[in-house]
C-alpha positions as CSV (number, residue, x, y, z in Angstrom):
1,M,-172.4,-88.6,-17.3
2,G,-169.9,-86.1,-18.6
3,K,-167.2,-87.0,-20.9
4,K,-163.7,-87.3,-19.7
5,R,-161.5,-84.7,-20.8
6,K,-158.6,-85.4,-22.9
7,Q,-155.2,-84.7,-21.6
8,E,-153.9,-82.0,-23.6
9,P,-150.3,-82.5,-25.1
10,L,-147.5,-80.7,-23.2
11,P,-146.1,-77.8,-25.2
12,S,-142.9,-78.8,-27.0
13,W,-140.9,-76.4,-25.0
14,V,-141.6,-78.3,-21.8
15,R,-140.2,-81.8,-22.9
16,P,-136.6,-80.8,-23.2
17,K,-136.7,-79.4,-19.6
18,Q,-138.2,-82.8,-18.2
19,R,-135.3,-84.6,-20.0
20,F,-132.8,-82.3,-18.6
21,S,-134.0,-82.6,-15.0
22,R,-134.1,-86.5,-15.3
23,R,-130.6,-86.5,-16.7
24,L,-129.4,-84.1,-13.9
25,G,-131.0,-86.2,-11.2
26,R,-129.3,-89.4,-12.7
27,F,-126.0,-87.7,-12.8
28,F,-126.2,-86.3,-9.5
29,I,-127.3,-89.8,-8.0
30,H,-124.3,-91.4,-9.9
31,F,-121.9,-88.8,-8.6
32,L,-122.9,-89.5,-5.0
33,G,-122.7,-93.1,-5.4
34,W,-119.2,-92.9,-7.1
35,T,-118.1,-90.4,-4.5
36,G,-119.2,-92.7,-1.7
37,I,-117.4,-95.7,-3.3
38,A,-114.2,-93.6,-3.7
39,I,-114.3,-92.6,0.0
40,L,-115.0,-96.1,1.1
41,Y,-112.0,-97.3,-1.1
42,Y,-109.8,-94.7,0.4
43,I,-110.7,-95.5,3.9
44,V,-110.1,-99.3,3.3
45,F,-106.8,-98.6,1.4
46,S,-105.5,-96.3,3.9
47,F,-106.5,-98.9,6.8
48,F,-104.4,-101.5,5.0
49,F,-101.7,-99.7,3.3
50,D,-99.7,-96.7,3.8
51,T,-99.3,-94.0,1.4
52,P,-95.9,-93.0,0.4
53,A,-96.0,-89.7,2.8
54,E,-97.1,-92.0,5.6
55,Y,-94.4,-94.6,4.7
56,A,-91.6,-91.8,4.9
57,M,-92.9,-90.5,8.1
58,K,-92.9,-94.0,9.7
59,L,-89.3,-94.5,8.5
60,S,-88.4,-91.2,9.8
61,T,-89.9,-91.8,13.1
62,Q,-88.0,-95.3,13.2
63,K,-84.7,-93.5,12.7
64,L,-85.3,-91.0,15.4
65,E,-86.3,-93.7,17.8
66,Q,-83.1,-95.7,17.0
67,Q,-81.1,-92.6,17.3
68,Y,-82.7,-91.7,20.7
69,D,-81.8,-95.3,21.9
70,I,-78.3,-94.7,20.9
71,L,-78.1,-91.4,22.7
72,S,-80.0,-92.7,25.7
73,Q,-77.3,-95.5,26.1
74,R,-74.4,-92.7,25.7
75,Y,-76.3,-90.7,28.4
76,D,-76.5,-93.6,30.6
77,S,-72.8,-94.3,30.1
78,L,-71.8,-90.6,30.8
79,T,-74.0,-90.6,34.0
80,A,-72.3,-93.7,35.4
81,A,-69.1,-92.1,34.7
82,L,-70.1,-88.9,36.5
83,D,-71.5,-91.1,39.6
84,N,-68.1,-92.9,39.4
85,I,-66.3,-89.3,39.7
86,V,-68.5,-88.4,42.6
87,A,-67.9,-91.8,44.5
88,R,-64.1,-91.2,43.9
89,D,-64.1,-87.6,45.2
90,R,-66.3,-88.8,48.3
91,N,-63.6,-91.5,48.9
92,V,-60.9,-89.0,48.8
93,F,-62.5,-86.8,51.1
94,Q,-63.4,-89.4,53.6
95,I,-59.8,-90.3,53.7
96,L,-58.4,-86.9,54.0
97,F,-60.9,-85.4,56.3
98,E,-62.7,-88.4,57.9
99,S,-66.1,-86.8,57.3
100,E,-68.9,-86.6,54.5
101,P,-68.1,-84.0,51.7
102,Y,-70.9,-81.7,50.6
103,D,-73.6,-83.1,48.3
104,F,-73.1,-81.5,44.8
105,T,-75.5,-83.7,43.3
106,S,-78.6,-81.6,43.8
107,D,-76.7,-78.8,41.9
108,D,-76.1,-81.0,39.1
109,D,-79.8,-82.1,39.1
110,K,-80.9,-78.4,38.8
111,A,-78.3,-78.0,35.8
112,R,-79.7,-81.0,34.1
113,I,-83.3,-79.8,34.5
114,N,-82.3,-76.3,32.9
115,Q,-80.4,-78.3,30.1
116,Y,-83.6,-80.2,29.3
117,E,-85.9,-77.1,29.4
118,A,-83.4,-75.6,26.9
119,L,-83.8,-78.7,24.7
120,L,-87.6,-78.5,24.8
121,D,-87.5,-74.8,23.4
122,K,-85.5,-75.9,20.4
123,D,-86.9,-76.5,17.0
124,L,-87.6,-80.1,16.1
125,G,-85.6,-79.8,13.0
126,K,-82.7,-78.7,14.9
127,L,-82.9,-81.4,17.3
128,S,-83.3,-84.0,14.5
129,Q,-80.0,-82.6,13.0
130,Q,-78.2,-82.7,16.3
131,L,-79.1,-86.1,17.0
132,A,-78.1,-87.2,13.6
133,D,-74.6,-85.4,14.1
134,K,-74.1,-87.1,17.3
135,T,-75.0,-90.4,16.1
136,Q,-72.8,-89.9,13.1
137,N,-69.9,-89.0,15.5
138,L,-70.7,-92.1,17.8
139,E,-70.6,-94.3,14.7
140,K,-67.2,-93.0,13.7
141,M,-65.8,-93.4,17.3
142,M,-67.3,-97.0,17.5
143,T,-65.7,-97.9,14.0
144,A,-62.3,-96.6,15.4
145,S,-62.6,-98.4,18.6
146,V,-63.4,-101.7,16.8
147,Q,-60.4,-101.4,14.5
148,S,-58.1,-100.6,17.3
149,H,-59.6,-103.7,19.4
150,E,-59.0,-106.0,16.5
151,K,-55.3,-104.8,15.9
152,M,-54.8,-105.2,19.6
153,Q,-56.3,-108.6,19.7
154,A,-54.2,-109.7,16.5
155,K,-51.0,-108.4,18.4
156,L,-52.0,-110.3,21.7
157,E,-52.6,-113.4,19.8
158,T,-48.9,-113.2,18.4
159,L,-47.7,-112.8,21.7
160,G,-48.7,-116.1,23.1
161,S,-47.2,-116.9,26.6
162,D,-45.2,-113.7,26.5
163,L,-48.4,-111.8,27.4
164,D,-48.0,-112.9,31.0
165,F,-44.9,-110.7,31.1
166,I,-46.5,-107.6,30.1
167,P,-48.4,-105.4,32.6
168,S,-52.1,-105.9,32.2
169,I,-54.0,-105.6,35.4
170,Q,-54.5,-103.0,38.1
171,P,-52.2,-103.4,41.0
172,I,-55.3,-103.2,43.5
173,I,-58.8,-104.6,43.8
174,N,-60.7,-101.7,42.2
175,P,-63.9,-103.4,40.6
176,D,-65.9,-100.0,40.6
177,L,-63.1,-98.1,39.4
178,T,-63.6,-95.7,42.0
179,L,-60.1,-95.7,43.5
180,L,-58.1,-93.8,40.9
181,T,-57.4,-90.4,42.2
182,A,-54.6,-89.2,40.1
183,S,-53.8,-90.1,36.4
184,Y,-50.6,-89.8,34.2
185,G,-49.8,-86.3,33.1
186,M,-49.2,-82.7,34.3
187,R,-50.6,-82.1,37.9
188,I,-50.3,-79.7,40.7
189,H,-47.9,-81.1,43.4
190,P,-49.5,-81.5,46.8
191,F,-46.8,-80.2,48.6
192,Y,-44.7,-77.7,46.5
193,K,-47.9,-76.4,44.8
194,T,-46.4,-76.3,41.4
195,L,-47.1,-77.8,38.0
196,S,-45.0,-80.8,37.7
197,S,-45.2,-84.3,36.0
198,H,-47.1,-87.0,37.4
199,Q,-45.5,-90.1,35.7
200,G,-47.8,-92.6,37.2
201,V,-51.2,-93.2,38.7
202,D,-52.5,-92.9,42.3
203,F,-54.9,-95.1,43.9
204,T,-56.5,-93.8,47.2
205,I,-56.8,-96.9,49.4
206,P,-56.5,-97.4,53.2
207,E,-53.3,-98.4,54.7
208,G,-52.8,-102.4,54.8
209,S,-54.7,-102.8,51.4
210,R,-53.3,-105.5,49.3
211,V,-51.0,-104.7,46.3
212,F,-50.7,-107.3,43.7
213,A,-47.9,-107.8,40.9
214,T,-49.5,-106.9,37.5
215,A,-47.4,-109.3,35.4
216,D,-45.0,-112.2,35.9
217,G,-41.3,-111.2,36.6
218,T,-38.4,-111.0,38.9
219,V,-38.3,-108.5,41.9
220,K,-35.4,-106.0,40.8
221,D,-35.2,-104.1,44.0
222,V,-36.9,-103.6,47.3
223,I,-36.3,-100.1,48.8
224,T,-36.9,-99.3,52.4
225,R,-34.8,-96.4,53.0
226,K,-36.2,-92.9,53.5
227,S,-37.0,-91.4,50.3
228,S,-39.9,-89.3,48.7
229,S,-41.4,-92.5,47.0
230,G,-41.2,-94.4,50.5
231,N,-41.1,-98.2,50.7
232,T,-40.9,-99.2,46.9
233,V,-40.8,-102.5,45.0
234,I,-39.5,-102.7,41.6
235,I,-40.3,-105.7,39.4
236,D,-38.4,-106.5,36.2
237,H,-40.5,-108.3,33.6
238,G,-37.6,-109.4,31.4
239,N,-38.9,-107.9,28.1
240,G,-38.2,-104.2,28.6
241,Y,-40.9,-103.7,31.1
242,E,-40.7,-102.6,34.7
243,T,-43.3,-101.8,37.5
244,H,-42.9,-99.5,40.4
245,Y,-45.1,-99.8,43.6
246,N,-44.5,-96.7,45.8
247,H,-45.4,-95.6,49.3
248,L,-45.8,-99.2,50.5
249,N,-46.3,-100.3,54.2
250,K,-45.3,-104.0,54.6
251,I,-43.3,-105.6,51.8
252,N,-44.0,-109.4,51.3
253,I,-41.2,-110.2,48.9
254,R,-37.4,-110.0,48.6
255,K,-35.0,-109.2,45.9
256,Q,-34.6,-111.7,43.0
257,Q,-37.6,-113.4,44.0
258,K,-39.9,-114.7,41.1
259,V,-43.7,-113.3,41.0
260,R,-46.6,-114.3,39.1
261,R,-49.3,-112.0,38.0
262,G,-51.9,-111.5,40.9
263,D,-49.3,-112.2,43.6
264,I,-49.5,-110.3,46.8
265,I,-46.4,-108.4,46.9
266,A,-46.9,-105.9,49.6
267,L,-49.6,-103.9,51.8
268,S,-50.2,-100.2,50.8
269,G,-49.3,-97.5,53.3
270,N,-48.4,-93.7,53.4
271,T,-44.5,-93.8,53.5
272,G,-42.2,-91.2,52.0
273,L,-43.5,-87.9,50.6
274,S,-47.2,-88.8,50.5
275,L,-50.3,-86.5,51.3
276,A,-52.4,-89.5,52.3
277,P,-52.5,-93.3,52.3
278,H,-52.3,-94.5,48.7
279,L,-50.5,-96.4,46.1
280,H,-48.4,-94.7,43.3
281,Y,-48.0,-97.2,40.5
282,E,-45.6,-96.8,37.4
283,V,-45.0,-98.7,34.1
284,R,-41.7,-98.3,32.5
285,Y,-40.7,-99.6,29.1
286,K,-37.0,-99.5,28.2
287,G,-36.5,-96.8,30.7
288,M,-39.6,-94.5,29.6
289,R,-42.4,-93.9,32.0
290,M,-45.7,-94.9,30.3
291,N,-49.2,-94.2,31.1
292,P,-50.5,-97.1,33.4
293,I,-54.0,-96.6,32.0
294,Y,-53.2,-98.2,28.8
295,Y,-52.0,-101.4,30.8
296,F,-55.2,-102.4,32.5
297,F,-56.7,-103.9,29.5
298,M,-56.9,-107.6,30.8
299,E,-59.2,-107.2,33.5
300,L,-61.6,-104.3,32.0
301,S,-64.2,-104.8,29.6
302,P,-64.4,-102.3,26.7
303,E,-67.1,-100.5,28.6
304,Q,-65.2,-100.1,31.9
305,Y,-61.8,-99.3,30.0
306,Q,-63.7,-96.4,28.4
307,R,-65.1,-95.2,31.9
308,M,-61.4,-95.5,33.1
309,L,-60.1,-93.4,30.3
310,R,-62.9,-90.9,30.9
311,I,-62.0,-90.8,34.7
312,A,-58.3,-90.3,33.8
313,E,-59.0,-87.2,31.7
314,S,-61.1,-85.6,34.3
315,G,-57.9,-84.0,36.0
316,M,-57.1,-85.1,39.4
317,Q,-55.0,-84.0,42.4
318,S,-51.9,-86.3,42.7
319,F,-51.0,-87.3,46.4
320,D,-47.1,-87.3,45.9
């Protein structure tokens, strides 16, 4: 048998290469291991915890959602006011012409669609800023309204029973607020076609509708002679306030009679210089004609009162 060969020792220059290869392999394995651990840690951490950037984005999203909810409520309120105006105009048209008016809502829908499309083309940053500005304005308006309401509430509490003698309800039944057809201010006269001061409010109601005293008081005068205001009732509330009810048909009270808020004092009509059946209602304080819109506070919620103000600001044709 032959003798086994002895393994010749490796040259000295090969050994460093082997050691380097082994070290490089171990480093690469360690690198892969630590990289995997880091990736796993990041996945677990990001699953349970938000990064500062993600947290900021979530806060921003929540704010945008809150602003959107506020603007949605505002939009719903404006839509309700618009529907109210449409219903009021339809009511006037039916009374004047005894027919259905042209339906303008389809044109409004087209305009709304165009407006939405224009919003879609806007930059997200501009939309966000616009939402922020509108929200800030709404907050200011809300704060002013709350402060005004608190002041009014404090004054009402000091009045006590004297509040019964202040006009504070509508003179007719108008729960949907659709019957107000002309407000206080400068209006085109329906007969003379000139700009004149309309110093009361008009409610378009059918003849024979009930008319109510808006506060406690004493009937100062009942006018049935021919005049531009037609059959009229004047109530003195004993505190500087007077209320006038014009263009009546049947009057149920007499001069010097005591009345309470909510009493039926007359039925509406179309007497005097009147374009159509309606009630012209005035509030006077120490001889000065006041805007009656400010004296409907007792029966209206804050939302209804805001709607009434927007209707009054829309500009309407007087009937007398």
